[in-house]
C-alpha positions as CSV (number, residue, x, y, z in Angstrom):
1,M,0.0,0.0,0.0
2,S,1.4,3.4,-0.9
3,D,0.6,7.1,-0.5
4,D,1.1,10.0,-2.8
5,N,1.2,13.7,-2.1
6,T,-2.5,14.0,-2.8
7,G,-3.5,11.7,0.0
8,H,-4.4,8.9,-2.4
9,R,-3.7,5.4,-1.1
10,D,-3.3,2.3,-3.2
11,H,-5.6,-0.5,-1.8
12,P,-5.7,-3.2,-4.5
13,V,-8.1,-5.5,-2.6
14,L,-10.6,-2.7,-2.1
15,G,-10.1,-1.6,-5.7
16,M,-10.9,-5.2,-6.9
17,L,-13.9,-5.4,-4.7
18,A,-15.2,-2.1,-6.0
19,A,-14.6,-3.2,-9.6
20,T,-16.5,-6.4,-9.0
21,G,-19.4,-4.5,-7.5
22,A,-19.3,-2.0,-10.3
23,F,-19.6,-4.6,-13.1
24,L,-22.3,-6.4,-11.1
25,M,-24.3,-3.2,-10.9
26,F,-23.9,-2.6,-14.6
27,T,-25.3,-6.1,-15.1
28,V,-28.2,-5.4,-12.7
29,M,-29.0,-2.2,-14.7
30,N,-29.1,-4.2,-17.9
31,V,-31.3,-6.9,-16.3
32,L,-33.8,-4.3,-15.1
33,A,-33.8,-2.7,-18.5
34,K,-34.4,-6.0,-20.2
35,L,-37.4,-6.7,-17.9
36,L,-38.8,-3.3,-18.7
37,T,-38.5,-3.5,-22.5
38,E,-41.5,-5.9,-22.5
39,R,-43.7,-2.8,-22.2
40,H,-41.4,0.3,-22.3
41,S,-39.2,1.8,-25.1
42,V,-35.5,1.7,-24.5
43,I,-35.5,5.5,-24.9
44,E,-38.0,5.9,-22.1
45,I,-35.8,3.5,-19.9
46,A,-32.7,5.6,-20.8
47,F,-34.6,8.7,-19.7
48,Y,-35.4,7.3,-16.2
49,R,-31.8,6.1,-16.0
50,N,-30.4,9.6,-16.7
51,L,-33.0,11.3,-14.4
52,V,-32.2,9.2,-11.4
53,A,-28.4,9.3,-12.0
54,L,-28.5,13.1,-12.4
55,L,-30.2,13.9,-9.1
56,P,-27.0,13.5,-6.9
57,F,-25.1,15.8,-9.3
58,L,-27.9,18.4,-9.1
59,F,-27.7,18.2,-5.3
60,L,-23.9,18.7,-5.4
61,V,-24.1,21.7,-7.8
62,F,-27.1,23.6,-6.5
63,V,-27.3,22.6,-2.8
64,L,-23.7,22.1,-1.8
65,G,-22.4,24.8,-4.2
66,R,-20.0,22.6,-6.1
67,H,-20.4,24.8,-9.2
68,E,-17.1,23.6,-10.7
69,I,-18.7,20.3,-11.5
70,A,-20.9,22.0,-14.1
71,R,-18.2,24.3,-15.4
72,I,-16.7,23.3,-18.8
73,R,-13.1,24.4,-19.1
74,S,-12.4,24.3,-22.8
75,K,-14.1,21.5,-24.8
76,P,-17.9,22.1,-24.9
77,G,-18.3,20.6,-28.4
78,W,-16.6,17.4,-27.4
79,I,-18.5,17.1,-24.2
80,L,-21.8,17.5,-26.1
81,L,-20.6,14.9,-28.7
82,R,-19.7,12.5,-25.9
83,A,-23.1,13.0,-24.3
84,I,-25.1,12.4,-27.4
85,F,-23.2,9.4,-28.6
86,G,-23.2,8.0,-25.0
87,T,-27.0,8.3,-24.9
88,V,-27.3,6.5,-28.3
89,S,-25.0,3.8,-27.1
90,L,-27.0,3.3,-23.9
91,A,-30.3,3.0,-25.8
92,L,-28.7,0.5,-28.3
93,T,-27.3,-1.5,-25.4
94,F,-30.7,-1.8,-23.8
95,Y,-32.2,-2.7,-27.1
96,A,-29.6,-5.4,-27.7
97,Y,-30.4,-7.0,-24.4
98,S,-34.0,-7.0,-25.3
99,L,-33.3,-9.0,-28.5
100,M,-30.8,-11.6,-27.2
101,P,-29.9,-13.6,-24.1
102,M,-27.9,-11.8,-21.4
103,A,-24.6,-13.7,-21.9
104,D,-24.7,-13.4,-25.7
105,T,-25.2,-9.7,-25.6
106,T,-22.5,-9.1,-23.0
107,A,-20.0,-11.1,-25.1
108,Y,-20.7,-9.1,-28.2
109,L,-20.4,-5.8,-26.3
110,F,-16.9,-6.9,-25.3
111,A,-15.9,-6.2,-28.9
112,S,-15.8,-2.5,-28.1
113,S,-12.2,-2.9,-26.8
114,L,-11.2,-4.4,-30.1
115,F,-12.3,-1.3,-32.0
116,V,-10.3,1.1,-29.6
117,P,-6.9,0.6,-31.2
118,V,-8.3,1.4,-34.6
119,F,-9.9,4.6,-33.4
120,G,-6.8,5.4,-31.4
121,I,-4.7,5.4,-34.6
122,A,-7.2,7.4,-36.6
123,F,-8.0,10.1,-34.0
124,L,-5.3,10.2,-31.4
125,G,-2.3,9.3,-33.5
126,E,-1.5,6.3,-31.3
127,R,0.9,3.5,-32.5
128,V,-0.3,-0.1,-32.4
129,G,2.2,-2.9,-32.6
130,V,2.0,-6.4,-33.9
131,Y,0.9,-7.9,-30.5
132,R,-2.2,-5.7,-30.3
133,W,-3.1,-6.2,-34.0
134,A,-2.9,-9.9,-33.5
135,A,-5.1,-9.6,-30.4
136,V,-7.6,-7.5,-32.4
137,A,-7.7,-10.1,-35.2
138,A,-8.1,-13.0,-32.8
139,G,-10.9,-11.1,-31.0
140,F,-12.8,-10.5,-34.2
141,A,-12.4,-14.2,-35.1
142,G,-14.1,-14.9,-31.7
143,V,-17.0,-12.5,-32.7
144,V,-17.4,-14.4,-36.0
145,I,-17.5,-17.7,-34.1
146,M,-20.2,-16.4,-31.8
147,A,-22.2,-15.1,-34.7
148,R,-22.5,-18.7,-36.1
149,P,-22.8,-17.6,-39.7
150,S,-23.9,-21.1,-40.7
151,G,-26.4,-21.7,-37.9
152,D,-29.2,-20.1,-35.9
153,V,-28.4,-16.4,-35.3
154,Y,-29.9,-13.3,-33.8
155,A,-29.1,-11.1,-36.8
156,L,-30.7,-7.9,-35.6
157,G,-29.5,-8.4,-32.0
158,I,-25.9,-9.0,-33.2
159,T,-26.0,-5.9,-35.4
160,V,-27.4,-3.7,-32.6
161,A,-24.9,-5.0,-30.1
162,L,-21.9,-4.6,-32.4
163,T,-23.1,-1.1,-33.3
164,A,-23.3,-0.2,-29.6
165,A,-19.8,-1.7,-29.1
166,L,-18.5,0.4,-32.0
167,I,-19.9,3.6,-30.5
168,Q,-18.6,2.6,-27.0
169,A,-15.1,2.3,-28.5
170,G,-15.4,5.8,-30.0
171,L,-16.5,7.0,-26.6
172,Q,-13.5,5.6,-25.0
173,V,-11.3,7.5,-27.4
174,I,-13.2,10.7,-26.8
175,L,-12.9,10.2,-23.0
176,R,-9.1,9.7,-23.4
177,Y,-9.0,13.1,-25.2
178,L,-11.4,14.9,-22.8
179,G,-9.5,13.5,-19.8
180,R,-6.6,15.8,-20.7
181,H,-8.8,18.9,-20.5
182,E,-11.9,18.3,-18.4
183,R,-12.8,16.9,-14.9
184,P,-14.3,13.4,-14.9
185,E,-17.3,14.6,-12.8
186,T,-17.9,17.4,-15.3
187,I,-18.0,15.0,-18.2
188,T,-20.4,12.7,-16.3
189,F,-22.7,15.5,-15.2
190,W,-23.2,16.8,-18.8
191,F,-23.6,13.2,-20.0
192,F,-26.5,12.7,-17.7
193,L,-28.0,16.1,-18.3
194,V,-27.8,16.1,-22.1
195,G,-28.9,12.5,-22.2
196,L,-31.9,13.4,-20.1
197,L,-32.9,16.2,-22.4
198,V,-32.4,14.2,-25.6
199,T,-34.4,11.2,-24.4
200,A,-37.2,13.6,-23.1
201,I,-37.9,14.8,-26.6
202,P,-39.8,11.8,-27.9
203,L,-41.4,10.9,-24.6
204,P,-44.9,12.4,-25.4
205,W,-45.2,9.9,-28.2
206,I,-43.6,6.8,-26.8
207,A,-44.0,6.9,-23.0
208,V,-46.1,4.3,-21.3
209,R,-47.5,5.0,-17.8
210,P,-45.5,2.7,-15.5
211,T,-47.4,0.4,-13.2
212,L,-46.7,0.3,-9.5
213,E,-44.7,-2.9,-10.1
214,E,-42.6,-1.2,-12.8
215,L,-41.8,2.0,-11.1
216,P,-39.2,0.5,-8.7
217,L,-37.6,-1.2,-11.8
218,L,-37.3,2.2,-13.6
219,I,-35.8,3.8,-10.5
220,G,-33.6,0.8,-10.0
221,V,-32.1,1.2,-13.5
222,G,-30.9,4.7,-12.5
223,L,-29.8,3.6,-9.0
224,A,-27.8,0.6,-10.4
225,G,-26.2,2.8,-13.1
226,G,-25.3,5.5,-10.6
227,A,-23.9,2.9,-8.1
228,A,-21.9,1.3,-10.9
229,Q,-20.3,4.6,-11.8
230,F,-19.5,5.4,-8.2
231,M,-17.9,2.1,-7.5
232,L,-16.0,2.2,-10.8
233,S,-14.5,5.6,-9.8
234,A,-13.5,4.1,-6.5
235,A,-12.0,1.1,-8.2
236,F,-9.8,3.3,-10.4
237,R,-8.8,5.3,-7.3
238,Y,-7.6,2.3,-5.3
239,A,-6.3,-0.1,-7.9
240,A,-4.4,0.1,-11.2
241,A,-6.4,0.7,-14.3
242,T,-5.1,-2.6,-15.7
243,V,-6.5,-4.5,-12.7
244,V,-9.9,-2.7,-12.9
245,T,-10.2,-3.4,-16.7
246,I,-9.6,-7.1,-16.2
247,F,-12.6,-7.3,-13.8
248,N,-14.8,-6.0,-16.6
249,Y,-14.9,-9.6,-17.8
250,T,-16.7,-10.7,-14.6
251,G,-19.7,-9.2,-16.5
252,I,-20.1,-12.4,-18.5
253,V,-20.4,-14.4,-15.3
254,W,-23.1,-12.1,-13.9
255,A,-24.9,-12.0,-17.2
256,T,-24.9,-15.8,-17.5
257,L,-26.1,-16.2,-13.9
258,F,-29.0,-13.7,-14.2
259,G,-30.0,-15.0,-17.6
260,W,-30.2,-18.5,-16.2
261,L,-32.1,-17.5,-13.0
262,I,-34.6,-15.2,-14.6
263,W,-35.1,-16.3,-18.2
264,N,-33.7,-19.9,-18.0
265,E,-31.1,-18.9,-20.6
266,W,-27.9,-20.8,-21.1
267,P,-25.4,-19.8,-23.8
268,L,-24.6,-22.4,-26.4
269,P,-21.1,-23.9,-26.3
270,I,-20.1,-22.1,-29.5
271,V,-21.0,-18.8,-27.9
272,M,-18.8,-19.6,-24.9
273,V,-15.9,-20.6,-27.2
274,G,-16.2,-17.3,-29.1
275,A,-16.6,-15.3,-25.9
276,S,-13.5,-16.9,-24.4
277,I,-11.5,-15.9,-27.5
278,V,-12.8,-12.3,-27.3
279,V,-12.0,-12.1,-23.6
280,V,-8.4,-13.5,-24.0
281,A,-7.8,-11.1,-26.9
282,N,-9.0,-8.2,-24.7
283,L,-6.7,-9.3,-21.9
284,L,-3.8,-9.5,-24.3
285,I,-4.5,-5.9,-25.3
286,V,-4.7,-4.8,-21.6
287,W,-1.4,-6.6,-20.8
288,R,0.4,-5.1,-23.8
289,E,-0.7,-1.6,-23.0
290,S,0.4,-2.1,-19.4
291,R,3.8,-3.3,-20.6
292,L,4.2,-0.3,-22.9
293,R,3.4,2.1,-20.1
294,E,6.0,0.4,-17.9
295,I,8.6,0.7,-20.6
296,R,7.8,4.3,-21.3
297,G,7.9,5.0,-17.6
298,S,11.3,3.4,-17.2
299,G,12.6,5.4,-20.1
300,V,11.4,8.7,-18.6
301,R,12.9,7.8,-15.2
302,A,16.2,6.9,-16.9
303,K,16.4,10.4,-18.4
304,L,15.8,12.1,-15.1
């Protein structure tokens, strides 16, 4: 355990627990959304998610006077773009879960990390070596295996899930760029606020009055999403980013468990094989990026 001059303390075990809880809560959010899509539009569900998640930020800004949270330093256009694309990605993710079993959808969404190196080259000028290109190729091979081109397939669901994954990859690149200029809480605040406004526009035409049984589920989507974001922030505070990223793949465990308990779903062996390849490819990318950071760090220290 170590301290830095900001008072931050590394606590890997606490970080891993927070990461596990975060990805569990993300799965709970998607489970509740899947249940609600039987009667409600994914846009309406996204509206409630943003509404509930925004409330703590409004309390911080307008009651506790934390006005710096809402203050954009220099990149309003990029923050707006991140918020709009984030909202589209959220709605597509909910839609994908409504079309396919939990585990299948989660596995396809893992493809987002495979798109990131491509976007990193195109928009951030990052260099990608042979190891990461090999991992990307293997990962996409896993996606093809899961898609079962010669067998039964959820064509629309796969298309929606991969589109959501593609947008999520773009969002990761945008967040890398914004992280150099804006506070994380500012980016999140405007994501929830803009997302709330965007999803509110079509509500008069698509909204369905929730029943007393559905209202807790709608609130739960927002609470689970907010809790996931809070625990994920804590995880990155107490553990290395590489460690936290690895725990993302516990999502396939939670998704399989909830799918079995609620919908009696169990992924086909071919899906598990493809998902395993995607996960291993992602872990190779994480490991390689970690090694490159260590090498660059050693080079910087050697020059000092």
